[in-house]
N, C-alpha and C positions, 0 to 999 in steps of 0.2 A: 549534658551531650547530642549533639543532632546525629541523625543517620541519613544517609544522603542513599537514596536509589540508582539503581544501573540497570541499563540492560532490559533484559526481556521483563521483569520484579517494575519498572518505571512504565515498560509496555502496558503492561495488563492494568495500572493505577491510571492511565491516558485515557486508555481504551473504555473503562467507565468511568470516568470523571464527569461526563455529560447529565450521568445519574446519578453519582455519586460523590463529586467535587464541584456540585454549581459555581460559580464564578470564576473558575480557577484564573481563567484570562487575568482579571484585579487583582489576585494572590503577591502580596509581597514578592520582590524577587531581590536575588543576592547573589555574588562570583562567590562565597568564601564558603571555602572547603574546609580551612585549619580547624573548625568548630566541629568536625563528623569525626566520627569515632564510629567503632564494631561492636556494636549490641549484641548479648545471646538473643537466638529467633525466639524463644519464645518470652523475650521482654518486648517483639515487634509485632507475634503473631497475628494477634487478637486486632490492632491494628490496621495491619494488610489485609486482612480479612475483610474487613469493613470497607476496605478501597476496591476489590474486587482481585486482587494479586493473591492468585492461588498454589502458584509454580512452585517449586520447590526445585532445589534450594533457592534463599531468598540472595538476589545479588548488590553491593552495595557500592559505593565510592568511598576513598578517602586519598588525603594527601599521603603525599609520600612521607613526611612528618610522621605519619600512623606505622609505629612498629608490630601492633597488635596483631597475634594471628588472629583469625577468622575460627569462631568455635563452631560445631557442625551445625550444620542446617545454612551460614552464610557461606559466598564466596566473595571474598574482598578481591576490588578490582584499584591499582594504585595507577595514580594521577600528577606528575611529578612538576607539569605546568599550571597556567593557569587555566580557570575555565572564562570564557567570554562573558563580559558584563551581562547580570542582568539573567545569568541562562539557567541558572537554581531557580527552583518555584518551593517558598513555604509553605505547603499544604497545609502543616498543621503545625503544632508549637515547636515538637522535637524533630522535625519529620522533612525534609528537603526532595524537590522532585528534579529528575532534569527536564529543561524545557523540549517541545515536542521536536523541536531539531535537534537538540541535543540528543536526545533519547536516539533519534534516526542514526548518529553517529556512535555511539554508543554501542546500538545491534550492530552497524557494520562491523565494529573492532570484534566484537564475540563469533560473529558470523564467520569471519576471516580465519582465526582460528579453532577451528571445529575440527580438529582433526587433518590427516592429513589426507591425500588424492587416494592410495591405496586402502586406507581404512573404511573409504567413503562411496569408492567404485569410481568406475569413468566417467559418471558426468556428477559428482559431489561437487564440486566448484560450481557450477551452474545453475545443481539446486540450489546454493546456499543464495546465488544473485537474483532467484527466481521468486525465494521467499522471503529477500529482505527485499525487492519491487514489491512484492504485494502489501509488506505493511508500510511503505513511501504513497503507496495510493491509497491507504486506508487514512495515515497521517494529515495525506495533502487533500482529501477528500471529503465528501456527508455524509459519508454510514459506516457502522462499526460493525462488525461482527458481533452477532448476539445469539446463542445458541438459544436462549429462553424464547426469543420472541419466534412466532408462526414461519415469518418469512426467511429468519435466518443472521438478520441482521436488521438493524434501525436505522434511520437518517437522522444525521441533526442539523442544524442551521448553518453553521458556517464550519471549515475546515479549523483544525489545531493550529496548521503552518503551511509553508509554502518552500517551493523549491528557491526563490531567492535568499528565504533566510537560512537553512538549511545551508548552502553554498558559502553565504556568509560566514558562520559557526564553521566550518570547512579552513575557510580564508583565514580566521582567528587562532587555527588548532593546526598547524603546518607537521607537527610534530606527531600527532594522535594517532593512534594503533587503528588501522583500518580505512583509514583515510581514501587510498585509493579506489580500494571497493565501493566506499561511498561516492563518490565520484564520478566511478564506472555506472552505477545501478543508477542513479539520480537522474543520468541520462535516459531511462528508460521509464521513469515515470511522469504519468501525465495526470495535473492537477483537477481538480473537482470533478474528479469523476462519484457518480450521486450512489451507485449500485456495483457489487459483485460482478454483476452481469455484463456491467461496463468495462472493468479492469479487464478481464477475459476476454472481450473481444479488443481492447484495443493492443493485450499481450501479443494476440494470438495473429491479429493482423498487420501490425503496424512494431511489433515489437523485433529488434535486428535477425536476423537467421544464424547469427551461433548461437544464438535462446532458444532456437526452435519458432520465431515467428517470420511472418510474411516478409516485412522489411519492407512495408508500405508508410510512403515517408510524407510528412505536413500533416500527421494528425492533431486534431483538436478534441477535446472530450466535450462535449454538449456545447456544440459548436451553435453559437447565435445568428441567426438568418432573420433579417426585418421582409415580410409578405405584406401585401395590399391589407390583411386583416393583423398585422401588429406582430412582435418578436413570437420567431416560434425557434426551437433547438431541436439540433440532431445529436444523437447519443454521440454516433462516432462521425467525425465529417471530416472530410481534403477539401478544406474552402479550394486547394489551388485545383482542383479534379473537379471542383463543381459535384462533388460527391458524399453520399453517405450514410452509414450504416444505424439499423434503429433495431434496439432490441428486442422480440417478442416474444421471448419467451417459449412453453411450449402452445401447439396448435390449440390450444381452446381457450380462449378468453370470452368471457360475457361478453353479450351484442354489442350492449352500448359499448363499452371499454374500444371493442374491435373497431367500432362507426366512429368515434373520435379519432382514434388513431390513422385510421384510414383519410377522414378528411384533411388532418393536419399534413399527411403526406402529401396528398392532392396539392396543397397551396404551397410546399415544398418546389414539389413538382413546375407547376407555375412558374418560379422562379427560374427558371434554369437548370435545376439539383436533381440529381438522377438519388431516387434513394433506394435502398436494396434491405429489404423486409427479413433480419437475422433471426431462426428460430435455435432453439437449445441445441435440435439436432443438428444443426448447421456447424454448431462448433465441439459437440459430441462425436461425430461419426466422421472418421477422414474423407471416407466420400465424397460426402454432402457436401464439406468443407471444401476439398479441394475443386468441387461447380461452383459454388458460390466463389471464391479466389479468382477461379477462370473466369468469371462472366466479370468480377469487378473489374479484371485485369481489360477485358475487352472495352468496357467502359470508360478508363482511363488511357486507353491506346500505349498501354504498356505491355509488355511481354514476361510472362513468368519462366526462368530458365533456372534450373536449380540443379547441380549436376554434380554437391556433394552426396555420396552415399550414403555418412552417415547424420544426414538432416531431420531424415523419418525418426529416427529414434529419438533427436531431441524435441521432435515437436511434440513427439508420444508425452516428453516427460512435461513439458512446459505444457500440454492439456491435462495431462493429472494435477497439476499442480495447481492450476487456476480454475479449473471445473469444478469441481469437489462445494466452494463456499456458493457456488451457483445452484447446485443441485436443489436443494430442500425451496431454497423459492419457486422451482420450479415446479419440484412436487405440489406445490398448494398455488397453482399460477390460476 
């Protein structure tokens, strides 16, 4: 009997797969759920711990043909349709792992059922969207949050998936639970984020105002710019506006790194691009962030008009969710 992981349990395995499941991309794939059953938690706990999945209870996926009730420590999720071709990865002899893009859709289904609005408070639904967006940035980016790392995250070579492949899964599963939320949140995600700081900037500056972002459109993470000295990359760029934002961390960098960053900015400025240096305090402190946004709007030739009385509360919620992963990195910068 196979066990197919689901949702947050699968996400934890995917997050650690660069270290604990090398070669994941080349492992055999299937779409067969019929062989999957419901194990006892004790039977798979050691295997999951070895793969980095520590959250309890364990979430698994079964087909509608399985009528076995889940024992203590297991949450069973039933899907009656067919999963898309090659969307289940056989990561161990009797263990199936949803592909990163399928995992994102499963997470959307889990987020969309996490209690009612009254149970979560006035902004519970926004919190769910932001939390799912952060997972989307990580799955389509080149970093993984890692509390054991000095920086609080580690870098990987290539993203596990992209938005196009997630959209394909959504097209193939028109009746899957959480589909509407997944489609909505997918529009918030910018691919190839290299660090939590870039994710935070993208959501605070380019996120929609309904979530507390400033709503600047046309954002590109790690915007590639050709200079006389070759390719240069801007952390958060707005190509149509010829401006970009570079995250600098806290206000104490080693001198050699600061000099290198300054020379790179000089070359970008020489190409007609306005670059704003963004320090951690500029994101964390509302009055500094407001001043930064006024400067960016002035350079872009636009005016910021926010008349929604609840906007500040939404922005505060967004800031509280996107900045904690950045804090540890800045403490040691």
